[in-house]
C-alpha positions in Angstrom: 0.0 0.0 0.0 1.3 3.4 -0.9 2.4 5.6 2.0 0.7 9.0 2.3 2.8 11.9 1.2 0.5 14.9 1.5 2.9 17.5 0.1 3.6 15.4 -3.0 -0.2 14.8 -3.4 -0.9 18.5 -3.1 1.9 19.4 -5.7 0.5 16.8 -8.1 -3.1 18.3 -7.8 -1.6 21.7 -8.2 -0.1 20.5 -11.5 -3.5 19.3 -12.6 -5.0 22.7 -11.8 -2.5 24.3 -14.1 -2.5 21.7 -16.9 -6.2 21.3 -17.3 -7.0 24.9 -18.1 -3.9 25.0 -20.4 -5.5 22.1 -22.3 -8.8 23.9 -22.5 -7.1 27.1 -23.7 -5.4 25.1 -26.4 -8.8 23.8 -27.5 -10.2 27.3 -27.5 -7.3 28.5 -29.8 -7.9 25.6 -32.2 -11.7 25.9 -32.1 -12.2 28.5 -34.9 -10.2 26.3 -37.4 -10.9 22.7 -36.3 -14.3 21.3 -35.6 -15.2 19.8 -32.2 -15.4 16.2 -33.4 -11.9 16.3 -34.9 -10.5 17.9 -31.7 -12.0 15.2 -29.5 -10.8 12.4 -31.8 -7.3 13.7 -31.8 -7.4 14.3 -28.0 -8.0 10.6 -27.5 -5.8 9.4 -30.3 -2.8 11.2 -28.6 -3.8 9.6 -25.3 -3.7 6.2 -26.8 -0.4 6.9 -28.7 1.2 8.0 -25.4 -0.1 5.3 -23.0 -0.5 2.4 -25.3 3.3 1.8 -25.7 3.8 2.3 -21.9 1.2 -0.4 -21.1 2.7 -2.7 -23.7 6.3 -2.2 -22.5 5.3 -2.7 -18.9 3.6 -6.0 -19.9 0.2 -4.9 -18.5 -2.9 -6.5 -20.0 -5.8 -4.3 -21.0 -8.1 -7.4 -21.0 -11.0 -6.7 -18.6 -13.8 -8.7 -17.1 -17.2 -8.3 -18.7 -18.3 -6.1 -15.8 -15.2 -3.8 -15.9 -15.4 -3.7 -19.7 -19.0 -2.4 -19.5 -18.1 0.2 -16.9 -15.0 1.3 -18.8 -17.1 1.6 -22.0 -19.7 3.8 -20.1 -16.9 5.8 -18.6 -15.3 6.4 -22.0 -18.6 7.5 -23.6 -19.1 10.0 -20.7 -15.5 11.2 -21.1 -16.1 11.8 -24.9 -19.4 13.7 -24.2 -17.9 15.8 -21.4 -14.8 16.8 -23.4 -16.9 17.5 -26.4 -19.3 19.8 -24.5 -16.4 21.6 -22.9 -14.6 22.2 -26.2 -17.9 23.4 -27.7 -18.6 25.8 -24.9 -15.2 27.3 -25.3 -16.2 28.5 -28.8 -18.6 30.9 -27.1 -17.5 31.6 -23.6 -14.4 33.0 -21.9 -12.2 30.3 -20.4 -12.7 31.3 -16.8 -16.5 31.5 -17.2 -16.7 28.0 -18.7 -14.5 26.5 -16.0 -16.4 28.3 -13.2 -19.8 27.2 -14.4 -18.6 23.6 -14.7 -17.7 23.7 -11.0 -21.3 23.3 -10.1 -20.3 19.6 -10.3 -19.7 19.2 -6.5 -23.3 20.2 -5.9 -24.5 17.7 -8.6 -22.3 15.0 -7.0 -24.0 15.6 -3.7 -27.4 15.3 -5.2 -26.4 12.2 -7.2 -24.9 10.7 -4.1 -28.3 11.1 -2.3 -30.5 9.7 -5.1 -28.1 7.1 -6.6 -26.0 6.0 -3.6 -28.7 6.7 -1.0 -26.4 9.0 1.0 -27.9 11.4 3.5 -27.8 15.1 2.9 -28.2 17.5 5.8 -30.0 20.8 5.7 -26.7 22.8 5.8 -25.4 21.0 2.7 -28.7 21.5 0.9 -28.4 25.3 1.7 -24.8 25.3 0.5 -25.9 23.6 -2.8 -28.6 26.2 -3.3 -26.1 29.1 -2.6 -23.5 27.5 -4.9 -26.1 27.2 -7.7 -27.0 30.9 -7.2 -23.4 31.7 -7.6 -23.3 29.6 -10.8 -26.3 31.5 -12.1 -24.5 34.8 -11.5 -21.6 33.5 -13.7 -24.1 32.3 -16.4 -26.2 35.5 -16.5 -23.7 37.9 -18.3 -22.6 35.1 -20.6 -26.2 34.1 -21.4 -27.0 37.7 -22.2 -24.0 37.8 -24.6 -24.2 34.4 -26.3 -27.6 32.8 -25.4 -28.0 29.0 -24.8 -24.3 28.1 -25.3 -23.7 29.6 -21.8 -25.6 26.5 -20.5 -23.1 24.0 -22.1 -20.8 23.9 -19.0 -23.8 22.8 -16.9 -23.9 19.8 -19.2 -20.2 19.3 -18.6 -20.8 19.3 -14.8 -23.6 16.7 -15.0 -21.6 14.5 -17.3 -18.4 14.6 -15.3 -20.3 14.0 -12.0 -21.5 10.7 -13.6 -18.0 10.1 -15.0 -16.6 10.3 -11.5 -19.2 8.0 -10.0 -18.3 5.4 -12.7 -14.6 6.0 -12.3 -14.8 5.2 -8.6 -16.2 1.8 -9.4 -13.4 1.0 -11.9 -10.3 2.7 -10.4 -10.2 0.4 -7.4 -9.6 -2.6 -9.7 -7.7 -1.2 -12.7 -4.3 0.5 -12.9 -4.7 4.2 -13.9 -2.4 4.0 -16.9 -4.0 0.8 -18.1 -7.5 2.3 -17.6 -6.6 5.4 -19.6 -5.0 3.4 -22.4 -8.1 1.2 -22.6 -10.3 4.3 -22.7 -8.2 5.8 -25.4 -8.5 2.6 -27.5 -12.3 2.5 -27.0 -12.7 6.2 -27.8 -10.6 6.0 -31.0 -12.4 2.8 -32.1 -15.7 4.7 -31.7 -14.8 8.2 -32.9 -12.8 7.4 -36.1 -15.5 5.4 -37.8 -18.1 7.9 -36.7 -16.2 10.8 -38.2 -15.7 8.9 -41.5 -19.4 8.0 -41.7 -20.5 11.5 -40.8 -18.6 13.2 -43.7 -21.2 12.7 -46.5 -23.9 14.1 -44.3 -22.1 17.4 -43.3 -23.2 17.0 -39.7 -22.6 20.0 -37.4 -19.4 19.7 -35.4 -18.1 16.7 -37.4 -16.3 18.4 -40.3 -12.7 17.4 -41.1 -10.0 19.9 -42.0 -6.3 19.6 -42.7 -4.3 21.3 -39.9 -1.6 23.8 -40.5 1.9 23.1 -39.2 1.2 25.1 -36.0 -2.1 23.4 -35.6 -0.4 20.0 -35.6 1.8 21.2 -32.7 -1.3 22.5 -30.8 -3.2 19.3 -31.4 -0.3 17.3 -30.0 -0.2 19.6 -27.0 -4.0 19.3 -26.5 -3.8 15.5 -26.3 -0.6 15.5 -24.2 -1.9 18.1 -21.7 -5.2 16.3 -21.3 -3.6 12.9 -20.8 -1.0 14.1 -18.3 -3.5 16.2 -16.4 -5.8 13.3 -15.9 -2.9 11.0 -14.8 -1.5 13.6 -12.4 -4.9 14.0 -10.7 -5.2 10.2 -10.4 -1.7 9.8 -8.9 -2.3 12.7 -6.5 -5.0 10.6 -4.9 -2.5 7.9 -4.2 -0.4 10.2 -2.0 -3.0 12.3 -0.2 -6.6 11.8 1.0 -9.4 13.1 -1.2 -10.5 15.3 1.6 -7.1 17.0 1.6 -7.0 17.4 -2.2 -10.6 18.4 -2.9 -10.3 22.1 -1.9 -7.2 22.3 -4.2 -9.3 21.7 -7.3 -10.9 25.1 -7.0 -7.5 26.6 -7.8 -8.3 25.6 -11.4 -10.7 28.6 -11.5 -8.1 31.4 -10.8 -5.5 29.6 -13.0 -8.1 29.5 -15.8 -8.8 33.2 -15.2 -5.1 34.1 -15.5 -4.6 31.9 -18.6 -7.7 33.3 -20.2 -6.4 36.9 -19.6 -2.9 36.1 -20.8 -4.0 34.3 -24.0 -7.3 35.8 -24.9 -7.4 39.0 -22.9 -10.7 37.8 -21.4 -11.6 38.7 -17.8 -14.8 38.0 -15.9 -17.0 41.1 -15.2 -18.0 42.1 -11.7 -21.2 40.0 -11.6 -19.3 36.9 -12.9 -16.5 37.4 -10.3 -19.1 37.6 -7.5 -20.6 34.4 -8.8 -17.2 32.7 -9.0 -16.5 33.7 -5.4 -19.9 32.4 -4.2 -19.5 29.1 -6.1 -16.0 28.6 -4.6 -17.2 29.5 -1.1 -20.2 27.1 -1.2 -18.1 24.3 -2.7 -15.4 24.6 -0.1 -18.1 24.6 2.7 -19.5 21.3 1.3 -16.0 19.8 1.1 -15.1 20.9 4.7 -18.5 19.7 5.9 -17.9 16.3 4.3 -14.4 16.1 5.9 -15.8 17.0 9.3 -18.5 14.3 9.1 -16.0 11.7 7.9 -13.7 12.4 10.8 -16.7 12.0 13.2 
């Protein structure tokens, strides 16, 4: 059993909080030139290209039991949908706004935990969920006024990744993280490549293919690499520090996304959105600290 090393775990989670918005920013740069379907396909193809040889060299088998195979397939489809919705939302929204709205996920996780896993929810956590959702609405409001319904796309990301985490919890206990990600990459590529080919004659929205420029090839490689490493870093962080220690760290992704959004796109949330971000972070941290307190009791 791996010995706890909280400082290393925190540093790894900090790395995730930097790498994840960098990957999102890369997708936003590529968005005007390369369609969402092609971005998602390349994202998983790079993941498979990186992790497949590692799994092969290490001698790990990606053969899974029928139960784990079903769960991994569900997890992969949720991952595809979540990344696709996030990349699509970044065509319309500033980076910080999209990330902040998606952080309604802890509240959705709490609700899913109650209805799916029959976990109890106290009044204070219900109030925190309501307050956090109000903060999310404050972030959505100016974006909705500017771009309309696409401002709601990060809510879809939040619901999708809440389900993704629930499924991942069932699989991660039995499958090595690198093997799991390699298997997911293989499944995603096996699904997306034929779908992209079949979709071409029908000119479906979001499924167009285009030939990348030299710089686009570099950015596509960076997109897949950043996404793959970010996910692995987050998984490894949980090996060295308890989830209760690391959960508050995840909210650092919002200020990092704000900084990256300003540096790359000169986007910065307005006063109402900043207030909503602060409320969302505060409510989310309250829920996390409350969960920690109850677990210690």
